[in-house]
Short mmCIF file of the C-alpha atoms (twelve columns), coordinates in Angstrom:
data_MODEL
# 
_entry.id   MODEL 
# 
loop_
_atom_site.group_PDB 
_atom_site.id 
_atom_site.type_symbol 
_atom_site.label_atom_id 
_atom_site.label_alt_id 
_atom_site.label_comp_id 
_atom_site.label_asym_id 
_atom_site.label_seq_id 
_atom_site.Cartn_x 
_atom_site.Cartn_y 
_atom_site.Cartn_z 
_atom_site.pdbx_PDB_model_num 
ATOM 1   C CA . UNK A 1   -24.140 -11.745 3.246   1 
ATOM 2   C CA . UNK A 2   -22.725 -8.805  1.312   1 
ATOM 3   C CA . UNK A 3   -24.298 -8.385  -2.121  1 
ATOM 4   C CA . UNK A 4   -23.262 -5.966  -4.848  1 
ATOM 5   C CA . UNK A 5   -25.704 -5.123  -7.620  1 
ATOM 6   C CA . UNK A 6   -24.419 -3.413  -10.736 1 
ATOM 7   C CA . UNK A 7   -27.415 -2.007  -12.562 1 
ATOM 8   C CA . UNK A 8   -30.394 -0.272  -10.996 1 
ATOM 9   C CA . UNK A 9   -32.963 -0.945  -13.710 1 
ATOM 10  C CA . UNK A 10  -36.095 -3.012  -13.327 1 
ATOM 11  C CA . UNK A 11  -34.445 -6.365  -12.556 1 
ATOM 12  C CA . UNK A 12  -31.515 -4.970  -10.567 1 
ATOM 13  C CA . UNK A 13  -33.819 -2.725  -8.592  1 
ATOM 14  C CA . UNK A 14  -36.255 -5.551  -7.813  1 
ATOM 15  C CA . UNK A 15  -33.436 -7.788  -6.605  1 
ATOM 16  C CA . UNK A 16  -31.995 -4.996  -4.477  1 
ATOM 17  C CA . UNK A 17  -35.360 -4.561  -2.764  1 
ATOM 18  C CA . UNK A 18  -35.762 -8.276  -2.164  1 
ATOM 19  C CA . UNK A 19  -32.264 -8.807  -0.805  1 
ATOM 20  C CA . UNK A 20  -32.385 -5.742  1.435   1 
ATOM 21  C CA . UNK A 21  -35.729 -6.912  2.822   1 
ATOM 22  C CA . UNK A 22  -34.045 -10.201 3.708   1 
ATOM 23  C CA . UNK A 23  -31.549 -8.246  5.783   1 
ATOM 24  C CA . UNK A 24  -28.597 -8.642  3.429   1 
ATOM 25  C CA . UNK A 25  -25.947 -5.940  3.135   1 
ATOM 26  C CA . UNK A 26  -26.852 -4.618  -0.326  1 
ATOM 27  C CA . UNK A 27  -24.617 -2.255  -2.269  1 
ATOM 28  C CA . UNK A 28  -26.170 -0.932  -5.477  1 
ATOM 29  C CA . UNK A 29  -24.465 0.884   -8.338  1 
ATOM 30  C CA . UNK A 30  -25.220 2.197   -11.805 1 
ATOM 31  C CA . UNK A 31  -23.321 3.915   -14.603 1 
ATOM 32  C CA . UNK A 32  -24.324 7.400   -13.457 1 
ATOM 33  C CA . UNK A 33  -22.777 7.368   -9.999  1 
ATOM 34  C CA . UNK A 34  -23.970 6.743   -6.433  1 
ATOM 35  C CA . UNK A 35  -25.424 10.216  -6.011  1 
ATOM 36  C CA . UNK A 36  -28.201 9.228   -8.451  1 
ATOM 37  C CA . UNK A 37  -29.143 6.237   -6.292  1 
ATOM 38  C CA . UNK A 38  -29.206 7.735   -2.821  1 
ATOM 39  C CA . UNK A 39  -33.007 8.105   -2.677  1 
ATOM 40  C CA . UNK A 40  -33.611 4.525   -3.846  1 
ATOM 41  C CA . UNK A 41  -30.954 3.162   -1.516  1 
ATOM 42  C CA . UNK A 42  -32.399 5.039   1.436   1 
ATOM 43  C CA . UNK A 43  -35.916 3.833   0.628   1 
ATOM 44  C CA . UNK A 44  -35.026 0.138   0.472   1 
ATOM 45  C CA . UNK A 45  -32.240 -0.023  3.045   1 
ATOM 46  C CA . UNK A 46  -29.320 -0.446  0.651   1 
ATOM 47  C CA . UNK A 47  -26.119 1.551   0.155   1 
ATOM 48  C CA . UNK A 48  -25.419 3.503   -3.024  1 
ATOM 49  C CA . UNK A 49  -21.854 2.875   -4.193  1 
ATOM 50  C CA . UNK A 50  -19.645 3.002   -7.260  1 
ATOM 51  C CA . UNK A 51  -19.560 0.111   -9.712  1 
ATOM 52  C CA . UNK A 52  -16.077 -0.750  -8.434  1 
ATOM 53  C CA . UNK A 53  -17.376 -1.015  -4.879  1 
ATOM 54  C CA . UNK A 54  -20.354 -3.145  -5.913  1 
ATOM 55  C CA . UNK A 55  -18.062 -5.423  -7.929  1 
ATOM 56  C CA . UNK A 56  -15.983 -5.930  -4.805  1 
ATOM 57  C CA . UNK A 57  -18.868 -7.221  -2.688  1 
ATOM 58  C CA . UNK A 58  -17.714 -10.157 -0.590  1 
ATOM 59  C CA . UNK A 59  -20.351 -12.809 -1.266  1 
ATOM 60  C CA . UNK A 60  -22.464 -12.133 -4.361  1 
ATOM 61  C CA . UNK A 61  -22.280 -9.757  -7.313  1 
ATOM 62  C CA . UNK A 62  -25.262 -9.318  -9.633  1 
ATOM 63  C CA . UNK A 63  -24.612 -7.922  -13.110 1 
ATOM 64  C CA . UNK A 64  -27.865 -6.501  -14.460 1 
ATOM 65  C CA . UNK A 65  -26.926 -4.255  -17.364 1 
ATOM 66  C CA . UNK A 66  -27.305 -4.234  -21.161 1 
ATOM 67  C CA . UNK A 67  -25.002 -6.717  -22.887 1 
ATOM 68  C CA . UNK A 68  -23.174 -3.933  -24.698 1 
ATOM 69  C CA . UNK A 69  -22.107 -2.411  -21.358 1 
ATOM 70  C CA . UNK A 70  -20.384 -5.542  -20.035 1 
ATOM 71  C CA . UNK A 71  -16.916 -4.550  -21.348 1 
ATOM 72  C CA . UNK A 72  -17.208 -1.302  -19.352 1 
ATOM 73  C CA . UNK A 73  -17.494 -3.137  -16.024 1 
ATOM 74  C CA . UNK A 74  -14.622 -2.922  -13.493 1 
ATOM 75  C CA . UNK A 75  -13.040 -6.057  -14.946 1 
ATOM 76  C CA . UNK A 76  -9.954  -6.091  -12.726 1 
ATOM 77  C CA . UNK A 77  -12.123 -6.050  -9.594  1 
ATOM 78  C CA . UNK A 78  -14.346 -8.835  -10.877 1 
ATOM 79  C CA . UNK A 79  -11.385 -10.981 -11.917 1 
ATOM 80  C CA . UNK A 80  -9.964  -10.722 -8.394  1 
ATOM 81  C CA . UNK A 81  -13.318 -11.489 -6.746  1 
ATOM 82  C CA . UNK A 82  -14.167 -14.740 -5.006  1 
ATOM 83  C CA . UNK A 83  -17.880 -13.884 -4.851  1 
ATOM 84  C CA . UNK A 84  -20.602 -15.715 -6.748  1 
ATOM 85  C CA . UNK A 85  -21.359 -13.684 -9.863  1 
ATOM 86  C CA . UNK A 86  -24.862 -13.656 -11.338 1 
ATOM 87  C CA . UNK A 87  -25.591 -12.584 -14.911 1 
ATOM 88  C CA . UNK A 88  -29.188 -11.455 -15.498 1 
ATOM 89  C CA . UNK A 89  -28.600 -10.108 -18.984 1 
ATOM 90  C CA . UNK A 90  -30.135 -10.807 -22.378 1 
ATOM 91  C CA . UNK A 91  -28.676 -10.025 -25.795 1 
ATOM 92  C CA . UNK A 92  -30.791 -7.796  -28.014 1 
ATOM 93  C CA . UNK A 93  -28.951 -6.628  -31.156 1 
ATOM 94  C CA . UNK A 94  -31.501 -3.804  -31.528 1 
ATOM 95  C CA . UNK A 95  -30.110 -2.378  -28.281 1 
ATOM 96  C CA . UNK A 96  -26.642 -3.872  -27.974 1 
ATOM 97  C CA . UNK A 97  -25.453 -3.828  -31.569 1 
ATOM 98  C CA . UNK A 98  -23.997 -6.971  -33.060 1 
ATOM 99  C CA . UNK A 99  -21.648 -9.057  -30.909 1 
ATOM 100 C CA . UNK A 100 -19.712 -11.276 -33.294 1 
ATOM 101 C CA . UNK A 101 -18.976 -14.092 -30.860 1 
ATOM 102 C CA . UNK A 102 -22.600 -14.474 -29.793 1 
ATOM 103 C CA . UNK A 103 -23.850 -14.277 -33.354 1 
ATOM 104 C CA . UNK A 104 -21.308 -16.988 -34.136 1 
ATOM 105 C CA . UNK A 105 -22.800 -19.405 -31.617 1 
ATOM 106 C CA . UNK A 106 -21.342 -18.525 -28.211 1 
ATOM 107 C CA . UNK A 107 -23.921 -18.470 -25.435 1 
ATOM 108 C CA . UNK A 108 -24.621 -15.012 -24.027 1 
ATOM 109 C CA . UNK A 109 -23.397 -15.864 -20.529 1 
ATOM 110 C CA . UNK A 110 -20.328 -17.669 -21.890 1 
ATOM 111 C CA . UNK A 111 -19.484 -14.385 -23.589 1 
ATOM 112 C CA . UNK A 112 -19.959 -12.544 -20.280 1 
ATOM 113 C CA . UNK A 113 -17.679 -15.044 -18.547 1 
ATOM 114 C CA . UNK A 114 -14.986 -14.464 -21.134 1 
ATOM 115 C CA . UNK A 115 -15.396 -10.687 -20.922 1 
ATOM 116 C CA . UNK A 116 -15.026 -10.526 -17.128 1 
ATOM 117 C CA . UNK A 117 -12.678 -13.465 -16.615 1 
ATOM 118 C CA . UNK A 118 -14.946 -15.213 -14.080 1 
ATOM 119 C CA . UNK A 119 -17.613 -17.919 -14.171 1 
ATOM 120 C CA . UNK A 120 -21.192 -16.750 -13.737 1 
ATOM 121 C CA . UNK A 121 -24.573 -18.155 -12.818 1 
ATOM 122 C CA . UNK A 122 -27.278 -17.231 -15.313 1 
ATOM 123 C CA . UNK A 123 -30.443 -16.240 -13.439 1 
ATOM 124 C CA . UNK A 124 -33.377 -13.803 -13.310 1 
ATOM 125 C CA . UNK A 125 -33.220 -13.120 -17.069 1 
ATOM 126 C CA . UNK A 126 -36.438 -14.928 -18.026 1 
ATOM 127 C CA . UNK A 127 -38.979 -13.351 -15.671 1 
ATOM 128 C CA . UNK A 128 -40.616 -10.001 -16.200 1 
ATOM 129 C CA . UNK A 129 -39.566 -7.395  -13.669 1 
ATOM 130 C CA . UNK A 130 -43.079 -6.766  -12.326 1 
ATOM 131 C CA . UNK A 131 -43.503 -10.459 -11.581 1 
ATOM 132 C CA . UNK A 132 -40.087 -10.664 -9.945  1 
ATOM 133 C CA . UNK A 133 -40.953 -7.668  -7.797  1 
ATOM 134 C CA . UNK A 134 -44.455 -8.658  -6.719  1 
ATOM 135 C CA . UNK A 135 -45.221 -12.352 -7.185  1 
ATOM 136 C CA . UNK A 136 -42.975 -14.084 -4.695  1 
ATOM 137 C CA . UNK A 137 -44.905 -16.222 -2.181  1 
ATOM 138 C CA . UNK A 138 -43.956 -18.534 0.707   1 
ATOM 139 C CA . UNK A 139 -42.603 -21.991 -0.023  1 
ATOM 140 C CA . UNK A 140 -45.357 -24.539 -0.537  1 
ATOM 141 C CA . UNK A 141 -47.890 -22.016 -1.829  1 
ATOM 142 C CA . UNK A 142 -50.060 -23.359 -4.660  1 
ATOM 143 C CA . UNK A 143 -48.884 -22.191 -8.079  1 
ATOM 144 C CA . UNK A 144 -45.589 -20.806 -6.783  1 
ATOM 145 C CA . UNK A 145 -43.604 -19.487 -9.751  1 
ATOM 146 C CA . UNK A 146 -40.335 -21.202 -10.538 1 
ATOM 147 C CA . UNK A 147 -37.115 -19.619 -11.802 1 
ATOM 148 C CA . UNK A 148 -34.355 -21.533 -13.553 1 
ATOM 149 C CA . UNK A 149 -30.619 -20.991 -13.335 1 
ATOM 150 C CA . UNK A 150 -27.628 -22.305 -15.275 1 
ATOM 151 C CA . UNK A 151 -23.975 -22.523 -14.346 1 
ATOM 152 C CA . UNK A 152 -20.969 -24.770 -13.968 1 
ATOM 153 C CA . UNK A 153 -20.228 -24.435 -10.235 1 
ATOM 154 C CA . UNK A 154 -22.617 -26.442 -8.021  1 
ATOM 155 C CA . UNK A 155 -21.727 -24.448 -4.895  1 
ATOM 156 C CA . UNK A 156 -22.378 -21.137 -6.642  1 
ATOM 157 C CA . UNK A 157 -25.675 -22.418 -7.996  1 
ATOM 158 C CA . UNK A 158 -26.774 -23.494 -4.530  1 
ATOM 159 C CA . UNK A 159 -26.208 -19.951 -3.239  1 
ATOM 160 C CA . UNK A 160 -28.441 -18.571 -5.976  1 
ATOM 161 C CA . UNK A 161 -31.091 -21.275 -5.612  1 
ATOM 162 C CA . UNK A 162 -31.295 -20.581 -1.874  1 
ATOM 163 C CA . UNK A 163 -31.802 -16.866 -2.526  1 
ATOM 164 C CA . UNK A 164 -34.481 -17.607 -5.119  1 
ATOM 165 C CA . UNK A 165 -36.374 -19.608 -2.492  1 
ATOM 166 C CA . UNK A 166 -35.951 -16.870 0.105   1 
ATOM 167 C CA . UNK A 167 -37.438 -14.182 -2.158  1 
ATOM 168 C CA . UNK A 168 -40.503 -16.307 -2.870  1 
ATOM 169 C CA . UNK A 169 -39.868 -18.525 -5.885  1 
ATOM 170 C CA . UNK A 170 -38.974 -22.163 -6.541  1 
ATOM 171 C CA . UNK A 171 -35.577 -22.731 -8.110  1 
ATOM 172 C CA . UNK A 172 -34.866 -25.096 -11.003 1 
ATOM 173 C CA . UNK A 173 -31.367 -26.128 -12.053 1 
ATOM 174 C CA . UNK A 174 -31.292 -25.885 -15.855 1 
ATOM 175 C CA . UNK A 175 -27.789 -27.323 -16.221 1 
ATOM 176 C CA . UNK A 176 -24.454 -25.907 -17.262 1 
ATOM 177 C CA . UNK A 177 -23.764 -22.447 -18.604 1 
ATOM 178 C CA . UNK A 178 -23.676 -23.999 -22.076 1 
ATOM 179 C CA . UNK A 179 -27.366 -24.855 -21.536 1 
ATOM 180 C CA . UNK A 180 -28.310 -21.316 -20.505 1 
ATOM 181 C CA . UNK A 181 -29.805 -20.701 -23.951 1 
ATOM 182 C CA . UNK A 182 -32.818 -22.719 -22.787 1 
ATOM 183 C CA . UNK A 183 -34.061 -19.738 -20.732 1 
ATOM 184 C CA . UNK A 184 -33.145 -16.955 -23.143 1 
ATOM 185 C CA . UNK A 185 -35.760 -14.687 -24.794 1 
ATOM 186 C CA . UNK A 186 -37.938 -16.414 -27.354 1 
ATOM 187 C CA . UNK A 187 -37.685 -19.869 -25.799 1 
ATOM 188 C CA . UNK A 188 -40.679 -21.683 -24.283 1 
ATOM 189 C CA . UNK A 189 -39.375 -20.977 -20.760 1 
ATOM 190 C CA . UNK A 190 -39.023 -17.231 -21.235 1 
ATOM 191 C CA . UNK A 191 -41.609 -14.915 -19.698 1 
ATOM 192 C CA . UNK A 192 -43.950 -17.707 -18.611 1 
ATOM 193 C CA . UNK A 193 -44.874 -18.134 -14.964 1 
ATOM 194 C CA . UNK A 194 -44.506 -21.896 -14.691 1 
ATOM 195 C CA . UNK A 195 -44.369 -23.996 -11.563 1 
ATOM 196 C CA . UNK A 196 -41.417 -26.367 -11.198 1 
ATOM 197 C CA . UNK A 197 -42.763 -29.125 -13.430 1 
ATOM 198 C CA . UNK A 198 -43.941 -26.658 -16.033 1 
ATOM 199 C CA . UNK A 199 -40.532 -24.958 -16.037 1 
ATOM 200 C CA . UNK A 200 -38.714 -28.245 -16.471 1 
ATOM 201 C CA . UNK A 201 -40.981 -29.175 -19.358 1 
ATOM 202 C CA . UNK A 202 -40.461 -25.824 -21.059 1 
ATOM 203 C CA . UNK A 203 -36.690 -26.059 -20.690 1 
ATOM 204 C CA . UNK A 204 -36.751 -29.547 -22.199 1 
ATOM 205 C CA . UNK A 205 -38.980 -28.385 -25.044 1 
ATOM 206 C CA . UNK A 206 -36.467 -25.772 -26.225 1 
ATOM 207 C CA . UNK A 207 -34.785 -26.705 -29.509 1 
ATOM 208 C CA . UNK A 208 -31.074 -25.963 -29.861 1 
ATOM 209 C CA . UNK A 209 -31.490 -25.772 -33.611 1 
ATOM 210 C CA . UNK A 210 -33.785 -22.783 -33.129 1 
ATOM 211 C CA . UNK A 211 -31.450 -20.590 -31.043 1 
ATOM 212 C CA . UNK A 212 -31.032 -18.049 -33.821 1 
ATOM 213 C CA . UNK A 213 -34.764 -18.119 -34.549 1 
ATOM 214 C CA . UNK A 214 -35.591 -17.564 -30.872 1 
ATOM 215 C CA . UNK A 215 -33.183 -14.637 -30.710 1 
ATOM 216 C CA . UNK A 216 -34.423 -13.009 -33.886 1 
ATOM 217 C CA . UNK A 217 -38.061 -13.273 -32.843 1 
ATOM 218 C CA . UNK A 218 -37.305 -11.841 -29.398 1 
ATOM 219 C CA . UNK A 219 -35.214 -9.059  -30.889 1 
ATOM 220 C CA . UNK A 220 -37.998 -8.017  -33.240 1 
ATOM 221 C CA . UNK A 221 -40.564 -8.124  -30.438 1 
ATOM 222 C CA . UNK A 222 -38.318 -5.998  -28.223 1 
ATOM 223 C CA . UNK A 223 -37.262 -3.497  -30.880 1 
ATOM 224 C CA . UNK A 224 -39.938 -0.995  -29.838 1 
ATOM 225 C CA . UNK A 225 -38.483 -0.920  -26.291 1 
ATOM 226 C CA . UNK A 226 -35.226 0.526   -27.552 1 
ATOM 227 C CA . UNK A 227 -36.533 3.195   -29.940 1 
# 
């Protein structure tokens, strides 16, 4: 499996390590160029590439960048891709500025889909990077952490759910991309290390009428990160 990862921050970097350890062909890129990633790539067994090359990965492309940077992606390459595309992003106005469509009610990942012209699977946005990096355990282990995903393509979701299991977590299907708000920052499912049943309960507990409240609370809590 050839996997491209655009974004070498905490989540992108953790996923690159996991996927390379599984023996996947991992190509990692950032906005600063492959020369800035050669040490990391060499350490984990990945290949440092341009964003265009990562976007052209055959099987899976992970977008793990700030929301405001999505329009700067190699859109033409992504539009032509047949790979599964994963969106790990969260919208923080304190970092990203105001995005009119999202503020008007569009789901974050629906906005990403429109921006890149391809469907996405929402995943890995609701777990803290340290937990993603270090807390994966074999299937069947007591207290195994679950991760939820959302998307409209069952085949694409299966690819992501299988990878989640392989890196040490239980996968939970949270529904369509329109339901992806249930795992966004501020919701009961966000940041909590639930098992499968706990994750399902937290997703169900989320209140659509509180989407703006969830976002505002998360944005205020995160504001210090972006100062």
